[in-house]
N, C-alpha and C positions, 0 to 999 in steps of 0.2 A: 504493500500500500504506500503511495507517495506520502512524503512528510507533510505536504500541505493539507492533504486529506485528514491526517492524524490530528493536526492542529485544529482543524474545523470541528472534529468530533469533541476534542477537549474543551474548546470554547463553548460549544453547544451544551455540554454537560455542566459546565460551571454556571452558565446562564440559567439553565433549568433549575439547578440547585438553589441559586439565589432567589429566583421567583417563588419557589416552594417555601423557602424560609420566610420570605416577606409575607406570604399569604397566611402563615401560621400566626403572625403578629397582628393581623387585622381583627379589631374587636368584633365579636359575634353579636347577632341580633340588632345591628345598627347602633350599638352603644358608642357614644362619643368618647374617644380615647382621652380627650383633654378634660372631660367632665369628671369631677371627683366621685369615687364610688361611695354611695350612701352608707355602706357598712363601715367606711373609714371616715369620711367627711360628713358630719351631721348637718343636713340642710333643712330638715323638717323636725318639728317637735310638737308633742301633745302634752298638755299640762293641766294640773288642778292647783287651786290655791286654798289650802285648808284653813288659813286664817280668816278668809272671807265668809266662812260658815258662821262665824260669830255675828256677822252682819246679815245673816239670812240669805247669802248669795251662794248658790250652788251652780257653778259654771265650769265649762271645759274650754280650754284655750288651744288654738292651733297657730304655730308660728312657722313661717316659710321664708327662706332667703330669696330676695328678688334679684339682687345683683351683689357684687362684692361689697361687703360691709353694711348692707342695708337689708332690713327684713320688715315684714308686716305680720302683726299678730291680731287674731280675731277670737272673741270669746262669746259663747252663748249659753244660757242656762235658765234657771228659774229661781224665784225668791220665795221664802217662807217667813217664819218669825224672825224679826230683826232683834236679836238679843241685846245688842249694844244700845240701840235706840230705846228699847224697853226700860233701860235703867234710868233714863233721864228725859226722854223726848215724848213720852205718851202721858197725857193727863189722865186717861183711863187705864185701869189695870188690863194688860193684854194677856193675862194668864187665867182669868176667871172662866166659869162655865158658860157665861153669856157671850164669850168672844170666839168667833170663828175665823181662824187664820186661813186666808185664801192663798192660792198659788199665783204669783205674779211672774214677771219675766225680767231677764237681765241680758244686756248686750254690751260688748266692749270692742273697740278697735284702736290700734295704736301702731305707730311707725317707729322703728328703731334704727340707730346708727351705731354700729360697733366701732369702738375706738381703735382697735387693732384688727386688721383684716387677716383672719386666719382661714377664710373660706368655710368656716363653720359658725354655728350659733353658739359662740363661746367667747367669754371674756367680758370686759367692762363695756357699757353702752349708755347712751342717752336716748330718751324716748319722749314722744308727745302722743297723747291719747285722749279718747273720749269714751265715757261709759254711761249707760242708762239703766237705772234700777226702778222697778215698779213694785210697790208693796200694797197689798190689799187685805183689809180686815173688816169683818162685819160685826157690829155690836148689836146684840139683841136686847130687847126690853124684858125685864123680869116682872111678871105679874104679881098681883097681891097674894097669890098662893105660893110664891117663891119658885115658880116654874117658868120656863122660857116661853115667851109669847111668840107670835109670828111677826111682830114688828121688829125691824132692824134698821140700822143706819150704816151705810158704807163709808169706811175710812180709806182714802186713796192717797198714796204719797209717791210722787215721781221725782227722782233725783238724777239730774244730769251733771256729770263731773268731767271737767277738762283738766288734765294734769300734765305736768312735766316731771320726768323722773330720771334718776340715775340708778343704775343697777349693775349687777355682776352675775352672769350666767356661768356657773361652775360645771363644766363638762369634764368628767374624769377621762383619763387616757384609756383605761381598760374596760369601761362600761358606758352604755348609752343612757343610763339613768343619771339625772342631774338635778341640781337645785338652782333656782333663779331668785336672787335676792334683789329687792328694789325699795327705794325710798324717794319721795318727791313732794312737791307742793301742788295744791289743787284749788280750783274755784268750783263751787257746787251751786247749781241752780235748782231750787226746790219749788215744786208746784204741788200743793197739798190741799186735800179736803179732810180736815181734821174733825173727828167727832168729839164733842164735848157734852157733858151731862152733869147736872147737880143732883140728880136722883135717878138711879138705875131702875126704879120701880114705876117711873112715870114717863110715858113717851113724850109728853109735852115739855119735859125738862131736857130733852136731847136737842142738840143743834149741830150743824155742820159749818165749820168755819173755813172758808177758802183763803189760803195765804200763798204768796209767792215771795221768795227771798233769795239773796245770793250771799254765800258765806265763803270764807277762806278756810283751808284745812290742809291736812297732810294725807298722803297715801303711803302705806307701808305693807309689805307682805313678802311671802316666800312661796314660790310655785315649785311643785315637784313634777318632774316630767320624764318622758322617754323620747329620745331623739333617734331619727333614722334618716 
């Protein structure tokens, strides 16, 4: 066989081998080779905030990276008895047998900027958010026989909160379970129909006082979550 033919076969063999090796490195299933693997880089998170249960807020939160260093978090849930407000914010007892705690709703949305871009939901961040909580309670009139009558008065309290926070999301190296600590300042806009009464046994002694007010406050909490 001529030497030129041998060289051609050798070059063909090397080219075929090179193409085969390159094909093995092509990501399968259309996966972007430059996109971080979610098992290694946490770009999504599902969380709960156990401290908010004290305020009667039972919400689940979802956070997602939008682009490097920025994320969006949304929360949705329901409200029940607001234990914290019950200590000082209700003129009527909200633990009596004539009180029916209804289920309200809760919604939150916030944008975050992580101060160090790690490609993950990890580290210190600043955030701006808004939340809405709706509390519902029915107060029944007690009749002269000390039993509940069919007459009741609805107490409705809607609180919209705009907040600016600083936090730290601590994502462990060896686990996707993490904690999200945050603290901030807030402006609360309250729109409330407050039930008042001077005599629980007399329907004419009940009244509903509609009030609106704005107050300054703080927000603080710790969310526990799972990242993926």
